[in-house]
C-alpha positions as CSV (number, residue, x, y, z in Angstrom):
1,M,144.8,112.8,-98.4
2,A,147.4,115.4,-99.1
3,E,150.2,116.1,-96.7
4,T,148.8,119.6,-96.0
5,L,145.5,118.0,-94.9
6,A,147.2,115.5,-92.7
7,R,149.2,118.2,-90.9
8,R,146.1,120.4,-90.5
9,A,144.2,117.5,-89.1
10,L,146.9,116.8,-86.6
11,F,147.4,120.4,-85.4
12,Q,143.8,121.5,-85.5
13,G,142.0,118.2,-84.5
14,A,141.8,119.0,-80.8
15,A,140.4,122.5,-81.5
16,A,137.9,121.3,-84.1
17,I,136.2,118.9,-81.7
18,A,134.8,120.4,-78.5
19,L,135.9,118.5,-75.4
20,G,133.4,117.5,-72.8
21,S,135.9,118.1,-69.9
22,A,139.0,120.3,-69.4
23,A,142.4,118.8,-70.2
24,T,144.6,117.6,-67.4
25,P,147.5,120.1,-66.9
26,M,151.0,118.9,-66.8
27,L,152.2,118.4,-63.2
28,P,155.4,119.9,-61.8
29,L,157.1,116.5,-61.8
30,E,160.6,118.0,-61.3
31,R,159.6,119.0,-57.7
32,A,158.8,115.4,-56.8
33,Y,161.4,113.1,-58.5
34,A,164.9,113.8,-59.5
35,Q,166.2,111.8,-62.4
36,G,167.9,109.1,-60.4
37,S,169.9,106.4,-62.2
38,G,167.4,103.7,-61.1
39,T,164.1,105.6,-61.6
40,L,162.0,105.3,-64.7
41,R,159.3,107.9,-65.2
42,V,156.5,106.8,-67.6
43,A,153.9,109.2,-69.1
44,M,150.8,107.2,-69.7
45,T,147.9,108.2,-72.0
46,A,145.4,107.6,-69.2
47,A,143.8,110.6,-67.4
48,A,144.3,108.9,-64.0
49,V,146.4,106.2,-62.4
50,P,144.8,102.8,-63.0
51,L,143.1,101.4,-59.9
52,P,145.5,99.1,-58.0
53,N,142.8,96.7,-56.8
54,G,143.5,93.8,-59.2
55,Q,141.1,94.0,-62.1
56,T,142.1,97.6,-62.8
57,D,140.4,100.2,-64.9
58,Q,141.8,102.4,-67.8
59,G,141.5,99.7,-70.3
60,G,144.4,97.6,-71.6
61,E,146.9,100.4,-70.5
62,G,145.7,99.8,-66.9
63,Q,146.4,96.1,-67.3
64,R,149.8,96.8,-68.8
65,F,151.1,99.2,-66.1
66,I,149.2,98.1,-63.0
67,G,147.5,94.7,-63.7
68,Y,150.7,93.0,-64.8
69,T,153.1,94.9,-62.6
70,L,151.5,94.5,-59.1
71,F,149.6,91.3,-59.9
72,D,149.9,88.0,-61.8
73,S,147.4,85.8,-63.5
74,L,147.3,82.0,-63.7
75,I,148.5,82.2,-67.3
76,L,150.8,84.9,-68.6
77,W,152.1,86.2,-72.0
78,D,155.7,85.6,-73.0
79,L,156.8,89.2,-73.6
80,S,160.5,88.5,-74.0
81,R,160.7,88.6,-77.8
82,A,160.3,91.3,-80.4
83,D,160.7,89.1,-83.5
84,A,157.7,86.8,-83.1
85,P,154.1,86.9,-81.9
86,S,153.7,86.4,-78.1
87,R,152.5,83.0,-76.8
88,L,150.9,82.0,-73.5
89,V,153.3,80.7,-70.8
90,P,152.8,79.4,-67.2
91,G,152.2,82.1,-64.6
92,L,150.7,81.3,-61.2
93,A,149.6,78.0,-62.7
94,T,152.4,75.7,-63.9
95,E,150.0,73.4,-65.9
96,W,146.4,73.5,-67.2
97,K,144.4,71.0,-69.2
98,P,140.8,70.0,-70.0
99,D,139.5,66.7,-68.8
100,A,139.8,64.2,-71.6
101,S,136.3,62.7,-70.8
102,D,134.7,66.1,-70.1
103,P,136.2,69.1,-71.9
104,S,134.1,71.5,-69.9
105,R,136.2,70.6,-66.8
106,W,139.7,72.1,-66.5
107,V,142.3,71.4,-63.9
108,F,145.0,74.0,-63.0
109,T,148.1,73.0,-61.1
110,L,149.4,76.0,-59.1
111,R,152.9,77.2,-58.6
112,Q,154.0,76.4,-55.0
113,G,155.9,78.8,-52.8
114,V,154.5,82.0,-54.2
115,K,153.8,84.8,-51.7
116,F,151.6,87.9,-51.9
117,H,153.3,91.2,-51.1
118,D,151.9,91.0,-47.6
119,G,153.6,87.7,-47.0
120,S,150.6,85.4,-47.2
121,E,150.7,82.3,-49.4
122,F,149.1,82.0,-52.8
123,T,147.0,78.8,-52.8
124,A,143.9,77.3,-54.5
125,D,141.7,79.0,-52.0
126,A,143.0,82.4,-53.2
127,V,142.1,81.5,-56.8
128,V,138.5,80.6,-55.8
129,W,138.3,83.8,-53.7
130,N,139.4,86.0,-56.6
131,L,136.9,84.4,-59.0
132,E,134.2,85.0,-56.4
133,K,135.2,88.7,-56.1
134,I,134.3,89.1,-59.8
135,L,131.4,86.6,-60.4
136,N,129.5,86.1,-57.1
137,Q,127.5,89.1,-56.1
138,S,126.7,87.4,-52.7
139,A,130.3,86.9,-51.8
140,P,131.6,89.4,-49.1
141,Q,134.6,90.2,-51.2
142,F,132.5,90.9,-54.4
143,D,133.7,94.2,-55.9
144,R,131.5,95.8,-58.5
145,N,134.4,97.8,-60.0
146,Q,136.4,94.7,-60.5
147,A,133.4,92.7,-61.7
148,T,132.8,95.4,-64.4
149,Q,136.3,95.0,-65.6
150,G,136.7,91.3,-65.3
151,R,133.5,89.3,-65.7
152,G,133.3,90.1,-69.5
153,R,136.7,88.5,-69.9
154,I,135.5,85.1,-68.6
155,P,132.0,84.7,-69.9
156,S,132.2,80.9,-70.0
157,I,132.7,80.7,-66.2
158,A,129.5,80.8,-64.1
159,P,129.4,81.8,-60.4
160,G,130.4,78.8,-58.3
161,A,131.8,76.8,-61.2
162,Y,135.2,76.4,-59.6
163,K,136.6,74.8,-56.5
164,A,139.9,74.0,-54.8
165,L,140.8,70.3,-55.3
166,D,143.7,70.5,-52.8
167,R,146.0,73.2,-51.7
168,Y,147.7,73.6,-55.1
169,S,145.1,72.6,-57.7
170,V,141.9,74.1,-58.9
171,E,139.0,72.9,-60.9
172,I,137.2,75.3,-63.2
173,R,134.1,74.3,-65.2
174,T,132.9,76.2,-68.2
175,T,129.2,76.5,-69.3
176,S,130.2,74.5,-72.5
177,P,133.4,73.2,-73.9
178,N,135.7,76.2,-74.4
179,A,139.2,75.7,-75.9
180,L,139.8,79.4,-75.5
181,L,139.7,79.5,-71.7
182,P,143.5,80.0,-71.2
183,Y,143.3,83.2,-73.3
184,E,140.4,84.4,-71.1
185,L,142.1,83.6,-67.8
186,C,145.2,85.5,-68.7
187,W,143.2,88.7,-68.0
188,I,142.2,87.7,-64.4
189,V,144.8,88.7,-61.8
190,M,145.0,87.7,-58.2
191,S,144.6,90.0,-55.2
192,S,145.5,89.0,-51.7
193,P,142.6,87.8,-49.6
194,A,144.7,88.2,-46.4
195,Q,145.4,91.8,-47.2
196,W,141.8,92.5,-47.9
197,E,140.9,91.2,-44.5
198,K,143.8,93.1,-42.9
199,V,142.6,96.5,-44.3
200,G,139.1,96.0,-42.9
201,R,137.5,94.1,-45.7
202,S,137.3,97.2,-47.8
203,W,138.4,97.6,-51.4
204,D,138.7,101.3,-50.9
205,N,141.3,100.7,-48.2
206,F,142.9,98.0,-50.4
207,L,143.7,100.6,-53.0
208,R,146.0,102.4,-50.6
209,E,147.8,99.2,-49.5
210,P,147.4,96.8,-52.4
211,S,148.9,93.3,-52.4
212,G,149.4,91.0,-55.3
213,T,152.1,88.5,-56.3
214,G,153.6,90.6,-59.1
215,P,157.2,91.8,-59.7
216,W,156.5,95.3,-58.4
217,K,155.0,96.7,-55.1
218,L,153.1,100.0,-54.8
219,T,154.5,102.6,-52.4
220,Q,152.5,105.6,-53.5
221,Y,149.1,106.0,-55.1
222,S,147.8,109.5,-56.0
223,P,145.0,108.9,-58.5
224,R,145.4,112.1,-60.6
225,E,149.1,112.5,-60.1
226,R,151.3,109.4,-60.0
227,A,151.9,105.9,-58.7
228,V,155.3,104.8,-57.4
229,L,156.3,101.2,-57.7
230,V,159.4,99.4,-56.3
231,P,160.8,96.0,-57.0
232,N,159.4,92.9,-55.3
233,A,162.7,91.4,-54.2
234,E,161.0,88.1,-53.4
235,Y,159.2,87.7,-56.8
236,W,158.8,84.0,-57.6
237,N,160.4,84.3,-61.0
238,E,164.0,85.4,-60.3
239,A,164.6,86.1,-64.0
240,R,161.9,88.8,-63.9
241,R,162.9,90.6,-60.8
242,P,163.0,94.3,-61.8
243,K,166.3,95.9,-62.6
244,L,165.1,99.4,-61.7
245,S,164.9,100.8,-58.2
246,Q,161.7,102.7,-58.9
247,L,159.0,102.9,-61.5
248,V,156.9,106.1,-61.5
249,L,153.6,106.1,-63.5
250,I,152.2,109.5,-64.5
251,P,148.8,110.1,-66.1
252,M,149.2,112.5,-69.0
253,P,146.4,112.3,-71.6
254,E,147.5,115.0,-74.0
255,S,150.1,113.8,-76.5
256,S,151.7,117.3,-76.8
257,T,152.0,117.5,-73.1
258,R,153.7,114.0,-72.9
259,T,156.1,115.0,-75.7
260,A,157.0,118.3,-74.0
261,A,157.6,116.5,-70.7
262,L,160.0,114.1,-72.4
263,R,161.9,117.0,-74.1
264,A,162.1,118.8,-70.8
265,G,163.5,115.8,-68.9
266,Q,160.5,115.5,-66.7
267,V,159.8,111.9,-67.9
268,D,161.9,109.2,-69.5
269,W,159.3,107.3,-71.4
270,V,156.2,108.4,-73.4
271,E,153.4,106.3,-74.6
272,A,152.0,107.4,-78.0
273,P,154.1,110.5,-78.6
274,A,152.7,113.2,-80.9
275,P,153.3,111.8,-84.4
276,D,154.5,115.1,-85.9
277,T,157.3,115.2,-83.3
278,L,158.8,111.8,-84.0
279,A,161.4,113.0,-86.6
280,S,162.6,115.8,-84.4
281,L,162.7,113.6,-81.3
282,R,165.0,111.1,-83.2
283,Q,167.2,114.0,-84.3
284,A,167.4,115.1,-80.7
285,G,168.7,111.6,-79.7
286,F,165.5,110.1,-78.2
287,Q,164.7,106.5,-79.0
288,I,161.5,105.8,-81.0
289,V,160.4,102.2,-80.7
290,T,157.6,100.5,-82.8
291,N,156.6,97.0,-83.5
292,S,153.8,95.0,-85.1
293,Y,150.9,95.0,-82.8
294,P,147.8,92.8,-82.6
295,H,145.4,95.7,-82.1
296,T,142.7,97.3,-84.2
297,W,141.4,100.9,-84.1
298,I,137.7,100.8,-85.1
299,W,134.3,102.4,-84.9
300,H,131.9,99.8,-83.2
301,L,128.6,100.1,-85.0
302,S,125.2,99.9,-83.4
303,R,122.8,97.2,-84.7
304,I,119.8,98.0,-82.5
305,E,116.4,98.6,-84.1
306,G,116.4,101.7,-86.3
307,S,120.2,102.0,-86.5
308,P,121.4,103.4,-89.8
309,W,124.2,100.8,-89.7
310,N,121.7,97.9,-90.2
311,D,122.0,98.6,-94.0
312,L,125.0,96.8,-95.5
313,R,125.4,99.4,-98.2
314,V,125.9,102.1,-95.5
315,R,128.5,100.0,-93.6
316,Q,130.4,99.3,-96.8
317,A,130.2,102.9,-98.0
318,A,131.7,104.1,-94.7
319,N,134.6,101.7,-95.1
320,L,135.2,102.9,-98.6
321,A,135.0,106.6,-97.7
322,I,137.9,107.1,-95.4
323,D,141.5,107.6,-96.4
324,R,143.5,105.2,-94.2
325,A,146.8,106.0,-96.0
326,G,146.2,109.7,-95.2
327,I,145.5,108.9,-91.6
328,A,148.7,106.7,-91.4
329,E,150.6,109.7,-92.9
330,L,149.0,111.9,-90.2
331,L,150.5,109.5,-87.6
332,A,153.9,109.6,-89.2
333,G,153.7,106.0,-90.3
334,T,152.9,104.6,-86.8
335,M,149.7,103.0,-88.1
336,E,149.1,100.3,-90.6
337,P,145.9,100.8,-92.6
338,A,143.3,98.2,-91.7
339,R,141.8,95.8,-94.3
340,G,139.6,94.1,-91.7
341,M,139.5,93.3,-88.0
342,L,142.8,91.4,-88.3
343,P,145.9,92.5,-90.2
344,P,146.5,90.7,-93.5
345,S,149.5,88.9,-91.9
346,S,147.2,87.1,-89.5
347,P,146.7,83.4,-90.2
348,W,143.0,84.0,-89.8
349,F,142.6,86.9,-92.3
350,G,141.3,84.7,-95.1
351,N,140.3,86.0,-98.5
352,P,137.3,88.3,-98.1
353,A,135.3,89.2,-101.2
354,F,134.8,92.8,-100.1
355,K,138.0,94.8,-100.3
356,V,138.4,97.5,-97.7
357,R,140.0,100.4,-99.6
358,H,139.6,104.2,-100.3
359,D,137.0,104.6,-103.1
360,V,134.8,107.6,-102.6
361,A,133.0,107.2,-105.9
362,E,131.9,103.7,-105.0
363,A,131.0,104.9,-101.5
364,R,128.7,107.6,-103.0
365,K,127.0,105.0,-105.3
366,L,126.2,102.8,-102.3
367,M,124.9,105.7,-100.3
368,E,122.7,106.9,-103.1
369,A,121.3,103.4,-103.6
370,A,120.5,103.5,-99.9
371,G,118.6,106.8,-100.4
372,F,121.1,109.4,-99.3
373,S,122.7,112.3,-101.2
374,R,124.7,115.5,-100.8
375,A,121.4,117.3,-100.2
376,R,120.1,114.6,-97.9
377,P,123.1,113.2,-96.0
378,L,122.9,110.5,-93.3
379,A,123.3,112.0,-89.8
380,I,125.5,109.9,-87.6
381,K,126.5,110.5,-84.0
382,A,129.7,108.8,-82.6
383,Q,131.1,108.8,-79.1
384,I,134.9,109.2,-79.2
385,P,137.5,109.6,-76.5
386,S,139.8,112.6,-76.0
387,S,142.7,110.1,-75.4
388,G,143.1,106.8,-73.7
389,S,144.3,103.3,-73.8
390,G,145.7,102.4,-77.2
391,M,143.8,105.1,-79.0
392,M,146.8,106.7,-80.7
393,Q,145.6,110.2,-81.6
394,P,141.8,110.0,-81.5
395,L,140.9,113.6,-82.1
396,P,142.8,114.3,-85.3
397,M,142.1,110.8,-86.5
398,N,138.4,111.2,-86.0
399,E,138.5,114.6,-87.7
400,A,140.0,113.0,-90.7
401,I,137.3,110.3,-90.7
402,Q,134.6,112.9,-90.3
403,Q,136.0,114.7,-93.4
404,G,136.1,111.5,-95.4
405,L,132.6,110.5,-94.5
406,S,131.3,113.9,-95.4
407,E,132.5,113.4,-99.0
408,A,130.2,110.3,-99.2
409,H,126.9,111.8,-98.0
410,F,127.4,111.4,-94.2
411,R,127.1,114.1,-91.6
412,V,129.0,113.2,-88.5
413,E,128.5,114.6,-85.0
414,F,130.9,113.7,-82.2
415,E,130.5,113.5,-78.4
416,V,134.0,113.5,-76.9
417,L,134.4,111.7,-73.6
418,E,137.2,111.2,-71.1
419,W,138.5,107.7,-71.4
420,N,136.8,106.1,-68.3
421,A,133.5,107.8,-69.3
422,Q,133.9,106.4,-72.8
423,T,134.6,102.9,-71.3
424,T,131.5,103.2,-69.1
425,S,129.3,104.0,-72.1
426,W,130.9,101.2,-74.0
427,R,130.2,98.6,-71.3
428,A,126.6,99.8,-71.0
429,G,125.8,99.1,-74.7
430,A,124.1,101.0,-77.6
431,R,120.6,100.6,-76.0
432,A,121.7,102.2,-72.7
433,P,121.1,105.9,-71.7
434,E,124.8,106.4,-71.7
435,A,124.9,106.1,-75.5
436,R,122.8,109.3,-75.7
437,G,121.7,108.6,-79.3
438,A,125.1,107.6,-80.6
439,S,125.1,104.9,-83.3
440,A,128.9,104.4,-83.3
441,H,131.5,104.0,-80.6
442,N,135.2,104.6,-81.2
443,N,137.4,102.1,-79.5
444,S,140.5,99.9,-80.1
445,Y,140.4,96.1,-79.7
446,F,142.9,93.4,-79.2
447,S,143.3,90.8,-81.9
448,Q,146.0,88.6,-80.4
449,D,143.7,85.6,-79.7
450,P,140.4,84.3,-81.2
451,F,138.3,85.3,-78.2
452,T,139.4,88.9,-78.0
453,G,140.0,89.3,-81.7
454,L,136.8,87.8,-83.1
455,I,134.2,86.6,-80.5
456,R,134.2,89.0,-77.6
457,H,132.5,92.0,-79.3
458,L,129.9,90.2,-81.5
459,R,128.6,87.1,-79.9
460,S,124.9,87.6,-79.4
461,D,124.9,86.6,-75.7
462,L,127.7,88.9,-74.8
463,V,125.7,92.1,-74.5
464,S,125.9,94.2,-71.3
465,P,126.3,93.3,-68.5
466,R,127.7,90.0,-69.6
467,G,130.1,91.3,-72.2
468,T,131.1,94.0,-74.6
469,N,128.9,93.4,-77.7
470,W,128.2,97.2,-77.6
471,G,126.2,97.2,-80.8
472,H,123.8,94.3,-79.8
473,Y,124.8,92.5,-83.0
474,S,123.1,89.1,-83.4
475,D,123.5,86.6,-86.3
476,P,122.9,82.9,-85.8
477,E,125.5,82.1,-88.6
478,M,128.2,84.1,-86.8
479,D,127.3,82.6,-83.4
480,A,127.6,79.1,-85.0
481,L,131.1,80.0,-86.2
482,F,132.0,81.3,-82.8
483,T,130.8,78.1,-81.2
484,E,132.9,76.1,-83.7
485,I,136.0,78.2,-82.8
486,A,135.5,77.8,-79.0
487,T,134.8,74.1,-79.1
488,S,137.6,73.1,-81.5
489,F,140.4,71.7,-79.5
490,D,142.0,70.7,-82.8
491,Q,144.1,73.7,-84.0
492,A,143.5,73.2,-87.7
493,K,139.8,73.1,-87.3
494,Q,139.9,76.1,-85.0
495,D,142.0,78.1,-87.5
496,A,139.6,77.3,-90.4
497,A,136.6,78.5,-88.4
498,C,138.5,81.7,-87.5
499,I,139.1,82.3,-91.2
500,R,135.5,82.0,-92.1
501,A,134.4,84.3,-89.2
502,H,136.9,87.0,-90.3
503,E,135.8,86.8,-93.9
504,K,132.2,87.4,-92.7
505,Y,133.5,90.3,-90.6
506,V,134.9,92.0,-93.7
507,N,132.4,91.0,-96.3
508,E,129.6,92.4,-94.1
509,A,131.6,95.4,-93.0
510,L,130.7,94.7,-89.4
511,F,132.9,97.6,-88.1
512,L,134.4,100.7,-89.5
513,F,137.9,99.3,-89.9
514,V,140.6,102.1,-89.6
515,G,144.0,100.9,-88.6
516,H,146.4,98.7,-86.7
517,D,148.6,100.5,-84.2
518,L,152.4,100.1,-84.5
519,N,152.6,101.1,-80.8
520,A,155.0,104.0,-80.9
521,R,156.9,104.9,-77.8
522,A,159.5,107.6,-77.3
523,M,162.1,107.4,-74.6
524,S,165.3,108.8,-73.3
525,R,168.6,107.3,-74.6
526,R,169.2,106.4,-70.9
527,V,166.4,103.8,-71.1
528,Q,168.1,100.4,-71.7
529,G,167.0,96.7,-71.8
530,F,163.4,97.2,-73.1
531,V,162.2,94.6,-75.6
532,Q,159.0,95.7,-77.4
533,A,156.9,92.6,-77.7
534,Q,154.4,92.0,-80.5
535,N,151.7,92.3,-77.8
536,W,149.5,94.9,-76.2
537,F,151.3,94.2,-72.9
538,Q,154.9,94.8,-72.3
539,D,157.4,93.6,-69.7
540,L,159.1,96.4,-67.7
541,T,161.2,94.2,-65.5
542,P,164.3,94.1,-67.8
543,V,164.4,97.9,-68.1
544,R,167.2,99.8,-66.5
545,M,168.5,103.3,-66.7
546,G,172.0,103.9,-68.1
């Protein structure tokens, strides 16, 4: 794709695709917060502040800015290094291990002396209570919002398959041996049972006065405007007590608005700045930070009866039709072109026979063999977001994809949704009324562990409401590989199964693979101490303002 096309796609993308809702205007931030030396103001891509209930909304961005700031999970990611992939480390649990005689039974030893923000103690009963709020619809604390966000993360845990062994140890049983349970549980954060009781056993009330065990506390929650967080001076990990005096989170879904706010000094930190502004921002003295990122931007393809994507030739043709290098240029080099679900640097990439590349001539041949032509193109409808968690610049990116597919006998229609509406449709699945005839769903998926990177979106039993197999894909051979991955406690055997699964991903073109985000952020030169981990999540506790 020529540079002219890339620039036109960037500047005209928003206009070329009709939005389903009005854009959120920039707020007069300067009236609310002066640029104090200890205050960091972050412009998020989300259209609203993520829910501060525990299992927050707004996708992975919600987990990053609310889930892991106000709350903790039993197992955390080590986000302290930029030069190596992140690894799991103890969080509210100091140790976890499967039973040698029964690998479906795990025992978690809890950290002692941890307090929720309201002063109540974190114990094994609190762990059970938090699992019940997600999994047990009969429990008084069951919260449908949190269940929607959390239960798909822990599909191997059935309601009631957990109990407190004593005050500081918990037993969790999985439906079958599952070596990936630690990766799943790092998503599940702990809300305070005592605070829920105190606010009248109401999750709506809890949102206004949330209580977790995390390094930050919430002092203001205005869903469409901002959240204000302050340090938890009693946080159990002294090394991660925040250096800032205040963290302000501001929803700002339009990239141009975020960038303008940074230039105007209304914010100090911008998620996903407009790519065409990166050079000028650098020249103006702003910091631009990127890093390798286990995250893949894709179209998830419907595999229900009658879907055009059930034809392998169509799936492979689509993957050959799009110009990923041109899209990366459009994004000023902040995206690595995808060659599969995982980046080639992944130990699980393997050696697929089908090579994902830009080859329009071959794409046309495949489409013509499938019965389509310029005179008789294949009509496709895709649901795409206007912005959102980890979506880079979805409107101009999708316009470029639309153009590439049109050159290979596709005719693409878009339905553009606000991020939470997009997520609701995604969780409902391709057969649900929310899909409204769409056979493709634009999203971005983690690839930092085998469950989220390979299993979560394709295992046949993880369709809605149990999981996020949006397309209702079902293949016994792939399910067998997923079982081998999940039940292999030997790392070498698990890695070998992951390789075979990923090769099948690519050879059968199970998604439209587009790119791996390099996670660009722009920030004031006053922002100091930030280490951009090779992870979707980031640690804000070391950050300070100079």
